[in-house]
N, C-alpha and C positions, 0 to 999 in steps of 0.2 A: 313135200309134205302138209297135206293142211289140219287144219284148227280140231276138225272132229280125227283124224289119225291122231295126234300128238293126246287127246284124251281120250281115246283108246287104249293108246299105250303106259298114260299114265293110271288108267285103271287096272291096269291086268297085271303093274305095278303094284299098285298099291294092294291088291291083294294077295300078291307075294307077301307086302309085309305085314299083311296082317297073322300072316302065319309061322312068323318069326322076329323076333327083336328085333336085329340090322341086318343088313346087307351090305357089303363094299359093291362100289360102280362096278368091279368085275365080276363080283356072285353075282348080281344084278344079269353083266352081257351074256354067261352064260348060260344064265336060268331063262332068259328072253329071247336070243342071238338076235336082239338090237344093238345095231352103232351104237357107240356111245354118247356120237352127239344126237340122237335120237332121244336115246336117258336123258340127257342133261334138259331136253326139252321137255320131256316130260315129269320129268324131275320139278323142273321150273314152274308147271301147270301146278303140282302138289304144294309146292310149296305157298303158290298164292291162294291157295285155298288152306292153309296151315294144316295140311292133312301130316307132314313130314317133317323133322330136323336131321340138320346135317351137321356130324361130327365128325372128325378128324383125331383118330387116333397110331402113333406110331407112322406119321405120313401116308398114309391112308382113310381116303375120305368115305363114313358109312352112311348110309339112309335109315335113317330109326322110325316107324308110324307112329305118330303121335294121336292118343288112345283118348278120347274125351267121354267122356259121363254121360253124356248125352247122345243120345240116337237124332238123325235126320228127325226133324217134322214138317210136316207138312200141310199146311192150311187151305 
């Protein structure tokens, strides 16, 4: 898997998270059809960009989007 593929996967996961409050890894896997290891690579990308928060509830890992008050600005 290449860097661009990971970015594409992370974009799709980010779009899923923007529609809901939080998803478990299993839910992301069901919605995307991605292998779990590819999901974790995409989540690493999103964590680096400070776009998500990982939380654990009752032993299940959930991914939540971090919504900012600022939209991306380009100069």
